[in-house]
C-alpha positions as a Markdown table, in Angstrom:
| # | Residue | x | y | z |
|---|---|---|---|---|
| 1 | Met | 23.0 | -54.0 | 47.2 |
| 2 | Gly | 23.5 | -55.9 | 44.0 |
| 3 | Thr | 23.6 | -59.7 | 43.4 |
| 4 | Val | 26.7 | -61.9 | 43.4 |
| 5 | Pro | 26.7 | -64.6 | 40.8 |
| 6 | Asp | 26.2 | -68.1 | 42.4 |
| 7 | Ser | 29.4 | -69.2 | 40.5 |
| 8 | Tyr | 31.5 | -66.6 | 42.1 |
| 9 | Tyr | 30.2 | -67.4 | 45.6 |
| 10 | Gln | 30.6 | -71.1 | 45.3 |
| 11 | Phe | 34.0 | -70.7 | 43.8 |
| 12 | Ile | 35.2 | -68.8 | 47.0 |
| 13 | Met | 33.5 | -71.4 | 49.2 |
| 14 | Asp | 35.0 | -74.3 | 47.4 |
| 15 | Tyr | 38.5 | -73.1 | 46.7 |
| 16 | Ala | 39.9 | -70.4 | 48.9 |
| 17 | Pro | 42.7 | -70.2 | 50.0 |
| 18 | Tyr | 44.1 | -71.7 | 46.8 |
| 19 | Val | 45.6 | -69.1 | 44.5 |
| 20 | Tyr | 44.6 | -70.6 | 41.2 |
| 21 | Val | 42.1 | -73.1 | 40.0 |
| 22 | Ile | 42.5 | -75.0 | 36.7 |
| 23 | Pro | 38.9 | -75.5 | 35.2 |
| 24 | Asp | 37.9 | -79.2 | 35.0 |
| 25 | Ser | 41.0 | -80.0 | 37.0 |
| 26 | Gly | 41.0 | -78.3 | 40.4 |
| 27 | Pro | 43.4 | -76.2 | 42.4 |
| 28 | Asp | 46.8 | -75.4 | 40.9 |
| 29 | Leu | 49.0 | -77.2 | 43.4 |
| 30 | Ala | 52.2 | -75.6 | 41.9 |
| 31 | Phe | 51.0 | -72.3 | 43.5 |
| 32 | Gly | 49.0 | -73.9 | 46.4 |
| 33 | Lys | 47.5 | -71.8 | 49.1 |
| 34 | Ala | 48.4 | -68.3 | 50.0 |
| 35 | Ala | 47.7 | -65.7 | 52.7 |
| 36 | Phe | 46.4 | -63.1 | 50.2 |
| 37 | Ala | 43.9 | -65.5 | 48.8 |
| 38 | Ala | 42.5 | -66.4 | 52.2 |
| 39 | Ala | 42.5 | -62.7 | 53.2 |
| 40 | Phe | 40.5 | -61.4 | 50.2 |
| 41 | Ala | 38.1 | -64.3 | 50.5 |
| 42 | Ile | 37.4 | -63.3 | 54.1 |
| 43 | Asp | 36.8 | -59.7 | 53.1 |
| 44 | Phe | 34.1 | -60.7 | 50.7 |
| 45 | Leu | 32.5 | -63.4 | 52.9 |
| 46 | Glu | 32.3 | -61.1 | 55.9 |
| 47 | Glu | 30.4 | -58.6 | 53.8 |
| 48 | Ala | 28.2 | -61.3 | 52.3 |
| 49 | Tyr | 27.3 | -62.5 | 55.7 |
| 50 | Asn | 25.2 | -59.5 | 56.4 |
| 51 | Ala | 23.7 | -59.3 | 52.9 |
| 52 | Lys | 20.1 | -60.2 | 52.2 |
| 53 | Gln | 21.2 | -62.4 | 49.3 |
| 54 | Phe | 23.0 | -64.7 | 51.7 |
| 55 | Glu | 20.7 | -64.8 | 54.6 |
| 56 | Asn | 20.2 | -68.5 | 54.2 |
| 57 | Glu | 23.9 | -69.2 | 53.9 |
| 58 | Gln | 25.1 | -67.4 | 57.1 |
| 59 | Ser | 26.0 | -70.7 | 58.8 |
| 60 | Glu | 28.2 | -71.9 | 55.9 |
| 61 | Ile | 29.7 | -68.5 | 55.5 |
| 62 | Tyr | 30.6 | -68.3 | 59.2 |
| 63 | Gly | 32.2 | -71.8 | 59.0 |
| 64 | Lys | 34.3 | -70.8 | 55.9 |
| 65 | Val | 35.4 | -67.5 | 57.5 |
| 66 | Val | 36.5 | -69.3 | 60.7 |
| 67 | Ser | 38.4 | -72.0 | 58.7 |
| 68 | Leu | 40.3 | -69.5 | 56.6 |
| 69 | Ala | 41.1 | -67.3 | 59.6 |
| 70 | Asp | 42.4 | -70.4 | 61.5 |
| 71 | Trp | 44.5 | -71.4 | 58.6 |
| 72 | Leu | 46.0 | -67.9 | 58.5 |
| 73 | Leu | 47.1 | -68.3 | 62.1 |
| 74 | Thr | 49.3 | -71.3 | 60.9 |
| 75 | Gln | 51.0 | -69.0 | 58.4 |
| 76 | Gln | 52.1 | -66.5 | 61.0 |
| 77 | Phe | 55.7 | -66.5 | 62.2 |
| 78 | Thr | 55.6 | -66.9 | 66.0 |
| 79 | Ala | 58.6 | -69.2 | 66.5 |
| 80 | Asp | 61.1 | -66.5 | 67.8 |
| 81 | Pro | 60.2 | -63.1 | 69.1 |
| 82 | Glu | 63.8 | -62.0 | 68.4 |
| 83 | Lys | 63.5 | -62.6 | 64.6 |
| 84 | Lys | 62.5 | -59.7 | 62.5 |
| 85 | Ala | 59.9 | -61.8 | 60.8 |
| 86 | Tyr | 58.0 | -62.1 | 64.1 |
| 87 | Gly | 54.3 | -61.5 | 63.5 |
| 88 | Gly | 54.5 | -61.7 | 59.7 |
| 89 | Phe | 52.7 | -64.1 | 57.3 |
| 90 | Arg | 54.5 | -66.3 | 54.9 |
| 91 | Ser | 53.6 | -65.5 | 51.3 |
| 92 | Ser | 52.8 | -69.1 | 50.4 |
| 93 | Glu | 52.8 | -72.4 | 52.3 |
| 94 | Thr | 56.2 | -73.3 | 51.0 |
| 95 | Ser | 57.8 | -69.8 | 51.2 |
| 96 | Thr | 60.4 | -68.8 | 53.8 |
| 97 | Tyr | 59.7 | -65.1 | 53.1 |
| 98 | Tyr | 57.4 | -62.8 | 54.9 |
| 99 | Tyr | 56.1 | -59.8 | 52.9 |
| 100 | Ser | 55.0 | -56.5 | 54.2 |
| 101 | Val | 52.2 | -56.4 | 51.7 |
| 102 | Asp | 50.8 | -59.8 | 53.0 |
| 103 | Ala | 50.6 | -58.4 | 56.5 |
| 104 | Cys | 48.8 | -55.3 | 55.1 |
| 105 | Arg | 46.3 | -57.7 | 53.4 |
| 106 | Val | 45.9 | -60.1 | 56.2 |
| 107 | Ile | 45.3 | -57.7 | 59.2 |
| 108 | Pro | 41.9 | -56.3 | 58.0 |
| 109 | Ser | 40.7 | -59.9 | 57.3 |
| 110 | Leu | 41.6 | -61.1 | 60.7 |
| 111 | Leu | 39.9 | -58.1 | 62.3 |
| 112 | Arg | 36.8 | -58.8 | 60.2 |
| 113 | Ala | 37.0 | -62.5 | 61.3 |
| 114 | His | 37.3 | -61.4 | 64.9 |
| 115 | Lys | 34.3 | -59.1 | 64.4 |
| 116 | Leu | 32.3 | -62.0 | 63.1 |
| 117 | Ala | 33.5 | -64.8 | 65.4 |
| 118 | Gly | 34.7 | -63.1 | 68.5 |
| 119 | Thr | 37.9 | -65.2 | 68.5 |
| 120 | Glu | 40.6 | -63.2 | 70.4 |
| 121 | Ala | 43.3 | -65.2 | 68.6 |
| 122 | Tyr | 42.4 | -63.3 | 65.4 |
| 123 | Leu | 42.7 | -60.0 | 67.1 |
| 124 | Asn | 45.9 | -60.8 | 68.8 |
| 125 | Ala | 47.4 | -62.0 | 65.5 |
| 126 | Ala | 46.4 | -58.8 | 63.8 |
| 127 | Lys | 47.9 | -56.7 | 66.5 |
| 128 | Leu | 51.1 | -58.6 | 66.4 |
| 129 | Ala | 51.4 | -58.1 | 62.7 |
| 130 | Gly | 50.8 | -54.5 | 63.0 |
| 131 | Ala | 52.6 | -53.3 | 66.1 |
| 132 | Thr | 55.6 | -55.6 | 65.7 |
| 133 | Phe | 56.1 | -56.9 | 62.2 |
| 134 | Leu | 55.1 | -53.8 | 60.2 |
| 135 | Gln | 57.1 | -51.6 | 62.7 |
| 136 | Asn | 60.1 | -53.9 | 62.1 |
| 137 | Met | 59.7 | -53.5 | 58.4 |
| 138 | Gln | 59.6 | -49.8 | 58.5 |
| 139 | Asn | 62.9 | -49.9 | 60.5 |
| 140 | Pro | 65.2 | -52.3 | 58.6 |
| 141 | Pro | 68.8 | -52.4 | 59.8 |
| 142 | Thr | 71.3 | -50.4 | 57.9 |
| 143 | Pro | 75.1 | -50.2 | 58.1 |
| 144 | Thr | 76.5 | -47.5 | 60.2 |
| 145 | Val | 77.8 | -45.7 | 57.1 |
| 146 | His | 74.3 | -45.2 | 55.9 |
| 147 | Asp | 71.6 | -44.7 | 58.6 |
| 148 | Glu | 69.0 | -42.7 | 56.8 |
| 149 | Tyr | 65.4 | -43.4 | 57.7 |
| 150 | Tyr | 63.0 | -43.6 | 54.8 |
| 151 | Gly | 59.5 | -44.6 | 56.2 |
| 152 | Gly | 58.5 | -47.2 | 53.6 |
| 153 | Phe | 58.2 | -50.8 | 54.5 |
| 154 | Ala | 61.0 | -53.1 | 53.4 |
| 155 | Arg | 59.5 | -55.6 | 50.9 |
| 156 | Ala | 60.2 | -58.8 | 52.9 |
| 157 | Ile | 62.3 | -60.6 | 55.4 |
| 158 | Ser | 63.1 | -64.3 | 55.5 |
| 159 | Asp | 62.9 | -66.6 | 58.6 |
| 160 | Ala | 66.7 | -66.4 | 58.5 |
| 161 | Asp | 66.8 | -62.6 | 58.6 |
| 162 | Ala | 67.6 | -62.1 | 54.9 |
| 163 | Trp | 66.1 | -58.8 | 53.8 |
| 164 | Leu | 64.4 | -57.7 | 50.5 |
| 165 | Pro | 65.0 | -54.0 | 51.1 |
| 166 | Glu | 63.0 | -52.5 | 48.2 |
| 167 | Met | 60.0 | -50.3 | 49.2 |
| 168 | Asp | 56.9 | -50.7 | 47.2 |
| 169 | Ile | 54.1 | -48.2 | 46.7 |
| 170 | Glu | 51.7 | -51.0 | 46.9 |
| 171 | Asn | 52.2 | -51.0 | 50.7 |
| 172 | Leu | 50.0 | -47.9 | 50.9 |
| 173 | Tyr | 47.2 | -50.5 | 51.0 |
| 174 | Gly | 48.4 | -51.1 | 54.6 |
| 175 | Leu | 46.8 | -47.8 | 55.6 |
| 176 | Ile | 43.4 | -49.7 | 55.7 |
| 177 | Ala | 44.9 | -52.1 | 58.2 |
| 178 | Leu | 46.7 | -49.6 | 60.4 |
| 179 | Lys | 43.6 | -47.5 | 60.5 |
| 180 | Met | 41.5 | -50.4 | 61.6 |
| 181 | Leu | 44.1 | -51.3 | 64.2 |
| 182 | Ile | 43.7 | -47.8 | 65.8 |
| 183 | Ser | 40.1 | -48.7 | 66.6 |
| 184 | Glu | 40.7 | -52.3 | 67.6 |
| 185 | Asp | 44.0 | -51.7 | 69.6 |
| 186 | Pro | 43.8 | -48.1 | 71.1 |
| 187 | Ala | 46.7 | -48.7 | 73.4 |
| 188 | Asn | 49.0 | -48.5 | 70.4 |
| 189 | Ala | 47.1 | -45.9 | 68.4 |
| 190 | Ala | 50.0 | -43.4 | 68.6 |
| 191 | Leu | 52.4 | -46.0 | 67.2 |
| 192 | Tyr | 49.9 | -46.8 | 64.3 |
| 193 | Glu | 49.5 | -43.1 | 63.6 |
| 194 | Asn | 53.2 | -42.6 | 63.4 |
| 195 | Ile | 53.7 | -45.6 | 61.1 |
| 196 | Met | 51.0 | -44.3 | 58.8 |
| 197 | Ser | 52.3 | -40.8 | 58.7 |
| 198 | Asp | 55.8 | -42.0 | 57.9 |
| 199 | Leu | 54.6 | -44.4 | 55.3 |
| 200 | Val | 52.5 | -41.9 | 53.5 |
| 201 | Gly | 55.3 | -39.2 | 53.8 |
| 202 | Phe | 57.8 | -41.3 | 52.0 |
| 203 | Leu | 55.7 | -43.4 | 49.5 |
| 204 | Arg | 53.6 | -40.5 | 48.3 |
| 205 | Ser | 56.3 | -39.1 | 46.0 |
| 206 | Gly | 56.8 | -42.4 | 44.3 |
| 207 | Phe | 53.2 | -43.0 | 44.0 |
| 208 | Gly | 52.6 | -39.5 | 42.5 |
| 209 | Gly | 55.4 | -40.0 | 40.1 |
| 210 | Phe | 54.1 | -43.3 | 38.9 |
| 211 | Trp | 57.0 | -45.3 | 40.2 |
| 212 | Leu | 56.7 | -48.9 | 41.6 |
| 213 | Glu | 59.6 | -49.4 | 44.0 |
| 214 | Phe | 62.4 | -47.5 | 45.7 |
| 215 | Arg | 65.8 | -49.3 | 46.1 |
| 216 | Pro | 67.6 | -48.0 | 49.1 |
| 217 | Pro | 71.4 | -48.1 | 49.5 |
| 218 | Pro | 73.7 | -49.7 | 50.0 |
| 219 | Gly | 72.5 | -52.4 | 47.7 |
| 220 | Gly | 70.3 | -50.1 | 45.7 |
| 221 | Asp | 70.9 | -46.7 | 44.0 |
| 222 | Gly | 68.6 | -44.7 | 46.2 |
| 223 | Gln | 66.2 | -44.1 | 43.3 |
| 224 | Trp | 62.7 | -44.9 | 42.3 |
| 225 | His | 62.1 | -47.5 | 39.6 |
| 226 | Arg | 59.6 | -49.0 | 37.2 |
| 227 | Val | 59.8 | -52.0 | 35.0 |
| 228 | Gly | 60.5 | -52.6 | 31.3 |
| 229 | Thr | 63.7 | -51.9 | 29.3 |
| 230 | Ser | 63.2 | -48.2 | 29.5 |
| 231 | Glu | 61.5 | -48.2 | 32.9 |
| 232 | Asn | 58.4 | -46.8 | 31.3 |
| 233 | Glu | 56.0 | -49.5 | 32.5 |
| 234 | Val | 54.1 | -50.3 | 35.7 |
| 235 | Tyr | 52.1 | -53.2 | 36.9 |
| 236 | Asp | 48.5 | -51.9 | 37.3 |
| 237 | Asp | 47.4 | -53.7 | 40.4 |
| 238 | Pro | 50.0 | -52.1 | 42.8 |
| 239 | Phe | 48.6 | -48.7 | 41.9 |
| 240 | Ala | 45.0 | -50.1 | 42.3 |
| 241 | Tyr | 45.8 | -51.3 | 45.8 |
| 242 | Ala | 47.7 | -48.2 | 46.6 |
| 243 | Leu | 44.8 | -45.9 | 45.5 |
| 244 | Leu | 42.4 | -47.9 | 47.7 |
| 245 | Gly | 44.7 | -47.6 | 50.7 |
| 246 | Leu | 45.4 | -43.9 | 50.3 |
| 247 | Tyr | 41.6 | -43.2 | 49.5 |
| 248 | Asp | 40.7 | -45.0 | 52.8 |
| 249 | Tyr | 43.2 | -42.9 | 54.6 |
| 250 | Glu | 42.5 | -39.4 | 53.2 |
| 251 | Gly | 39.5 | -39.5 | 50.9 |
| 252 | Trp | 39.5 | -38.2 | 47.4 |
| 253 | Ser | 42.5 | -36.2 | 47.9 |
| 254 | Pro | 44.5 | -34.5 | 45.1 |
| 255 | Ser | 47.0 | -37.4 | 45.2 |
| 256 | Val | 44.2 | -39.9 | 44.7 |
| 257 | Asp | 42.5 | -37.8 | 42.0 |
| 258 | Lys | 45.7 | -37.2 | 40.1 |
| 259 | Val | 46.9 | -40.9 | 40.0 |
| 260 | Tyr | 43.5 | -42.4 | 39.3 |
| 261 | His | 42.5 | -40.1 | 36.5 |
| 262 | Phe | 45.9 | -40.3 | 34.9 |
| 263 | Ile | 45.8 | -44.1 | 34.6 |
| 264 | Asn | 42.2 | -44.3 | 33.9 |
| 265 | Asn | 42.6 | -41.9 | 31.0 |
| 266 | Ile | 45.3 | -43.9 | 29.3 |
| 267 | Asn | 43.3 | -45.2 | 26.3 |
| 268 | Ala | 43.6 | -47.6 | 23.4 |
| 269 | Asn | 46.2 | -47.2 | 20.8 |
| 270 | Gly | 47.0 | -48.8 | 17.4 |
| 271 | Gln | 48.5 | -51.9 | 18.9 |
| 272 | Tyr | 45.8 | -52.5 | 21.4 |
| 273 | Pro | 42.7 | -50.8 | 19.9 |
| 274 | Ala | 40.2 | -52.9 | 21.9 |
| 275 | Tyr | 41.4 | -51.6 | 25.4 |
| 276 | Asn | 38.9 | -49.7 | 27.5 |
| 277 | Pro | 40.2 | -48.6 | 31.0 |
| 278 | Ala | 36.7 | -48.0 | 32.1 |
| 279 | Ile | 36.4 | -51.8 | 32.3 |
| 280 | Cys | 39.6 | -52.4 | 34.1 |
| 281 | Trp | 43.2 | -51.8 | 33.7 |
| 282 | Ala | 45.8 | -53.5 | 31.5 |
| 283 | Gly | 48.3 | -55.7 | 33.3 |
| 284 | Tyr | 51.2 | -53.5 | 32.2 |
| 285 | Ile | 50.8 | -49.8 | 31.4 |
| 286 | Asp | 53.2 | -47.4 | 29.8 |
| 287 | Val | 53.0 | -44.3 | 31.9 |
| 288 | Thr | 55.6 | -42.4 | 29.9 |
| 289 | Asp | 54.1 | -42.8 | 26.4 |
| 290 | Arg | 50.6 | -43.4 | 27.8 |
| 291 | Phe | 49.4 | -46.6 | 26.3 |
| 292 | Pro | 48.5 | -50.1 | 27.5 |
| 293 | Ala | 51.6 | -52.3 | 27.2 |
| 294 | Cys | 50.0 | -55.7 | 27.1 |
| 295 | Glu | 47.0 | -57.3 | 25.4 |
| 296 | Tyr | 45.0 | -58.2 | 28.4 |
| 297 | Tyr | 43.1 | -56.8 | 31.4 |
| 298 | Asp | 44.2 | -57.5 | 34.9 |
| 299 | Ala | 40.6 | -58.4 | 35.9 |
| 300 | Val | 41.0 | -57.9 | 39.6 |
| 301 | Thr | 41.4 | -54.1 | 39.3 |
| 302 | Ala | 37.8 | -53.8 | 38.4 |
| 303 | Gly | 37.0 | -55.0 | 41.9 |
| 304 | Ile | 39.7 | -53.3 | 43.7 |
| 305 | Leu | 38.6 | -49.9 | 42.3 |
| 306 | Trp | 34.8 | -50.4 | 42.9 |
| 307 | Lys | 34.6 | -48.1 | 45.8 |
| 308 | Leu | 36.5 | -45.2 | 44.2 |
| 309 | Arg | 34.5 | -45.5 | 40.9 |
| 310 | Lys | 31.2 | -45.8 | 42.8 |
| 311 | Gly | 31.9 | -42.4 | 44.4 |
| 312 | Tyr | 33.9 | -40.5 | 41.8 |
| 313 | Asp | 33.8 | -42.3 | 38.4 |
| 314 | Lys | 30.3 | -43.5 | 38.1 |
| 315 | Ser | 30.3 | -44.0 | 34.3 |
| 316 | Ser | 33.3 | -46.4 | 34.6 |
| 317 | Phe | 31.6 | -48.1 | 37.6 |
| 318 | Glu | 28.4 | -48.7 | 35.5 |
| 319 | His | 30.3 | -49.7 | 32.3 |
| 320 | Ser | 32.6 | -52.1 | 34.1 |
| 321 | Met | 29.7 | -54.0 | 35.7 |
| 322 | Arg | 27.8 | -54.2 | 32.3 |
| 323 | Ile | 30.8 | -55.8 | 30.7 |
| 324 | Ile | 31.7 | -58.1 | 33.5 |
| 325 | Glu | 28.1 | -59.2 | 34.1 |
| 326 | Arg | 27.9 | -60.2 | 30.5 |
| 327 | His | 31.2 | -62.1 | 30.6 |
| 328 | Gln | 31.1 | -63.5 | 34.1 |
| 329 | Asp | 33.0 | -66.6 | 33.5 |
| 330 | Ala | 35.7 | -64.9 | 31.5 |
| 331 | Phe | 36.5 | -62.4 | 34.2 |
| 332 | Met | 37.1 | -65.1 | 36.8 |
| 333 | Phe | 40.5 | -65.7 | 35.1 |
| 334 | Trp | 43.3 | -63.4 | 36.2 |
| 335 | Gly | 44.1 | -62.2 | 32.7 |
| 336 | Val | 41.4 | -61.5 | 30.1 |
| 337 | Lys | 42.3 | -60.4 | 26.6 |
| 338 | His | 40.9 | -56.9 | 25.6 |
| 339 | Gly | 39.6 | -58.2 | 22.1 |
| 340 | Asp | 38.0 | -61.6 | 22.4 |
| 341 | Arg | 38.1 | -61.9 | 26.2 |
| 342 | Ser | 39.9 | -65.3 | 26.2 |
| 343 | His | 42.1 | -66.0 | 29.1 |
| 344 | Val | 46.0 | -65.6 | 29.1 |
| 345 | Glu | 46.3 | -68.7 | 31.2 |
| 346 | Asn | 43.8 | -71.3 | 31.9 |
| 347 | Lys | 43.7 | -70.4 | 35.7 |
| 348 | Lys | 40.8 | -68.9 | 37.5 |
| 349 | Ala | 42.1 | -66.7 | 40.4 |
| 350 | Thr | 40.7 | -66.6 | 43.9 |
| 351 | Ala | 41.8 | -63.0 | 44.6 |
| 352 | Thr | 40.1 | -61.8 | 41.3 |
| 353 | Val | 36.8 | -63.6 | 42.1 |
| 354 | Ala | 36.8 | -62.4 | 45.7 |
| 355 | Trp | 37.3 | -58.7 | 44.6 |
| 356 | Leu | 34.8 | -58.9 | 41.7 |
| 357 | Ser | 32.3 | -60.5 | 44.2 |
| 358 | Gln | 32.5 | -57.3 | 46.1 |
| 359 | Leu | 31.8 | -55.3 | 43.0 |
| 360 | Phe | 28.7 | -57.3 | 42.4 |
| 361 | Leu | 27.6 | -57.1 | 46.0 |
| 362 | Tyr | 27.7 | -53.3 | 46.2 |
| 363 | Tyr | 26.7 | -52.5 | 42.7 |
| 364 | Glu | 23.8 | -50.2 | 42.1 |
| 365 | Asp | 23.0 | -48.1 | 39.0 |
| 366 | Pro | 24.5 | -44.6 | 39.3 |
| 367 | Val | 21.9 | -41.8 | 39.7 |
| 368 | Thr | 23.0 | -38.3 | 38.6 |
| 369 | Arg | 21.0 | -35.4 | 37.3 |
| 370 | Phe | 22.1 | -36.4 | 33.7 |
| 371 | Thr | 21.2 | -40.0 | 34.1 |
| 372 | Gln | 17.8 | -38.9 | 35.4 |
| 373 | Val | 17.4 | -36.8 | 32.2 |
| 374 | Leu | 18.6 | -39.7 | 30.0 |
| 375 | His | 16.1 | -42.1 | 31.7 |
| 376 | Ser | 13.1 | -39.7 | 31.2 |
| 377 | Arg | 14.0 | -38.1 | 27.8 |
| 378 | Gly | 16.7 | -40.2 | 26.2 |
| 379 | Glu | 16.4 | -43.0 | 23.7 |
| 380 | Asn | 18.0 | -46.5 | 23.3 |
| 381 | Val | 20.9 | -46.9 | 21.0 |
| 382 | Thr | 23.5 | -49.6 | 20.8 |
| 383 | Val | 27.3 | -49.1 | 21.0 |
| 384 | Phe | 29.5 | -51.6 | 19.4 |
| 385 | Pro | 33.0 | -51.0 | 20.9 |
| 386 | Val | 35.8 | -51.0 | 18.3 |
| 387 | Leu | 38.1 | -54.1 | 18.4 |
| 388 | Glu | 40.4 | -53.5 | 15.5 |
| 389 | Ala | 40.8 | -50.6 | 13.2 |
| 390 | Ser | 43.5 | -51.2 | 10.6 |
| 391 | Asp | 42.9 | -52.4 | 7.0 |
| 392 | Thr | 39.5 | -53.8 | 8.4 |
| 393 | Val | 37.3 | -52.7 | 11.2 |
| 394 | Ser | 35.8 | -55.1 | 13.6 |
| 395 | Tyr | 33.5 | -54.5 | 16.6 |
| 396 | Asp | 32.6 | -56.2 | 19.8 |
| 397 | Gln | 29.2 | -57.2 | 20.8 |
| 398 | Gly | 26.7 | -54.4 | 21.1 |
| 399 | Val | 25.8 | -52.8 | 24.5 |
| 400 | Asp | 22.5 | -51.0 | 24.8 |
| 401 | Ile | 22.8 | -47.4 | 26.4 |
| 402 | Arg | 20.7 | -44.4 | 26.6 |
| 403 | Ala | 21.4 | -41.3 | 24.7 |
| 404 | Leu | 20.1 | -37.8 | 23.9 |
| 405 | Val | 20.2 | -37.5 | 20.2 |
| 406 | Ser | 20.0 | -34.4 | 18.2 |
| 407 | Leu | 20.3 | -34.0 | 14.3 |
| 408 | Ser | 23.4 | -32.0 | 13.3 |
| 409 | Arg | 23.2 | -28.4 | 12.0 |
| 410 | Val | 25.4 | -26.6 | 9.4 |
| 411 | Glu | 26.7 | -24.3 | 12.0 |
| 412 | Glu | 27.9 | -27.3 | 14.2 |
| 413 | Ile | 29.2 | -29.6 | 11.4 |
| 414 | Met | 31.4 | -29.1 | 8.4 |
| 415 | Pro | 30.6 | -32.2 | 6.4 |
| 416 | Glu | 33.5 | -34.1 | 4.8 |
| 417 | Ala | 33.8 | -35.0 | 1.3 |
| 418 | Gly | 31.2 | -37.5 | 0.2 |
| 419 | Tyr | 28.8 | -36.8 | 3.1 |
| 420 | Ile | 25.9 | -34.4 | 3.6 |
| 421 | Ile | 24.8 | -32.8 | 6.8 |
| 422 | Thr | 22.1 | -35.4 | 7.4 |
| 423 | Asp | 24.8 | -38.1 | 7.6 |
| 424 | Tyr | 25.8 | -36.7 | 11.2 |
| 425 | Ile | 24.1 | -36.9 | 14.5 |
| 426 | Ile | 25.2 | -35.5 | 17.9 |
| 427 | Ile | 24.7 | -37.8 | 20.9 |
| 428 | Tyr | 25.0 | -37.1 | 24.6 |
| 429 | Val | 25.6 | -40.1 | 26.8 |
| 430 | Phe | 26.8 | -41.1 | 30.2 |
| 431 | Ala | 28.5 | -44.4 | 29.0 |
| 432 | Pro | 32.3 | -44.2 | 28.4 |
| 433 | Ile | 32.2 | -44.6 | 24.5 |
| 434 | Arg | 35.4 | -44.1 | 22.5 |
| 435 | His | 36.6 | -42.8 | 19.2 |
| 436 | His | 35.7 | -45.1 | 16.3 |
| 437 | Asp | 33.0 | -46.9 | 18.3 |
| 438 | Lys | 29.9 | -47.8 | 16.2 |
| 439 | Ile | 26.6 | -46.4 | 17.3 |
| 440 | Arg | 23.4 | -48.0 | 16.0 |
| 441 | Arg | 20.3 | -45.7 | 16.1 |
| 442 | Lys | 17.0 | -46.8 | 14.6 |
| 443 | Gly | 18.8 | -49.3 | 12.4 |
| 444 | Val | 21.3 | -46.9 | 11.1 |
| 445 | Asp | 25.0 | -47.3 | 12.0 |
| 446 | Tyr | 27.3 | -44.3 | 12.7 |
| 447 | Gln | 30.9 | -44.0 | 13.9 |
| 448 | Val | 32.1 | -41.7 | 16.6 |
| 449 | Ile | 34.5 | -39.2 | 15.0 |
| 450 | Glu | 34.6 | -36.5 | 17.7 |
| 451 | Leu | 34.3 | -36.9 | 21.4 |
| 452 | Lys | 34.4 | -34.6 | 24.4 |
| 453 | Glu | 33.9 | -35.2 | 28.2 |
| 454 | Phe | 32.1 | -32.7 | 30.4 |
| 455 | Cys | 33.1 | -33.1 | 34.1 |
| 456 | Phe | 31.6 | -31.8 | 37.4 |
| 457 | Leu | 33.4 | -32.0 | 40.7 |
| 458 | Gly | 35.9 | -34.3 | 39.3 |
| 459 | Asp | 33.5 | -36.9 | 37.9 |
| 460 | Thr | 32.4 | -37.2 | 34.2 |
| 461 | Phe | 28.9 | -35.6 | 34.0 |
| 462 | Phe | 28.3 | -36.6 | 30.3 |
| 463 | Arg | 30.0 | -37.1 | 26.9 |
| 464 | Arg | 29.1 | -35.4 | 23.7 |
| 465 | Ala | 29.9 | -37.2 | 20.5 |
| 466 | Val | 29.7 | -36.3 | 16.9 |
| 467 | Cys | 28.8 | -39.4 | 14.9 |
| 468 | Arg | 29.0 | -39.9 | 11.1 |
| 469 | Arg | 26.9 | -42.4 | 9.3 |
| 470 | Leu | 28.8 | -45.4 | 8.0 |
| 471 | Leu | 28.2 | -45.5 | 4.3 |
| 472 | Gly | 27.3 | -48.8 | 2.8 |
| 473 | Gln | 26.1 | -50.2 | 6.0 |
């Protein structure tokens, strides 16, 4: 297991379940407390409780988990069993709406709190949310002129029975909750299995087509939709949550493989040259023209995706940790700009810190046959990621990596005008370097001009880069 920064742990202990915290001021009371912030904090703390790093903090962790779980119970709608919101969790303290995705987030947390504290009320609340609320959301009322059953969860219901009928791919995250309920509530196992089967059966097509939501008739057009004027763009975090839920349900399936690698291979462009998806994903992504559609990372995705990357994208797993570890404070903010890592808003986010804390907790350096070769026979080089490449070229701080380096040969390289064969080297690396990055070897600077990835069993095994010396450096 890795080591969680003290500042991350203390942030969760001090501020969950507040959504945002303004540095040097305190919780952002405009957003207040929310169920998802409490849920993700519990998820991390329940894992931390059994970690060696926190063996002396078990008592305070236990107390915090219990306080968060008790608060979640106050957010559950239990006033009227006849209401469709019965068993759901309000999205914030002041909201009158109960979202499906909040139930999907809270159920696992309450089950983890029950596992830790043994409080039956937590288990009962989770069962009510799954067997009653999510079942209701999968079966919203429809007029007699249109009684088609879809299988997705309606987005939300108010305490006055006002429906938000859109069906979001993000609700695939609920597969984690339903799978846990099968173990904890075996009497309703068949019900949960049917809910999962119908949920995946309907949402998979939207997920695989990189859509965000389905709008059912009669109010909607019966089509899948994205965002943006041309509907080319998606939010990144719904896909991260959906990926994690589907991965938990069916492993590294073709659907998971396709969507993860499609999004993770959308690289920098001329407008956003500093973007590197191996760190985490941009808040908006154009999935049609394949480029980041905003200037910032959605920092939480590095945490949501840690389990997938640890198993199937080890180079991104390692690189993400290297960057976040170096810029720990910057990544506590929900939005981190690609270039200078300044924040989009002056608000640190509880969900982001909780998810990144899991990344820190479970991080360990990847070990593959190639990394073993690098360790024994490679040499240290420094990569300077490109930040801007227009009239002038600028680079980020250097990151030390291991590389196998060979001098270029005439049969491998056709020197460009003004260069000779000794101006080129070929490097083999594990790290996710990019075109135009600067490589410093033995005090000499080179630029990556050709790059090719070699994969094995779906994971990047190594990268081969042709590097040309930067003249005048």
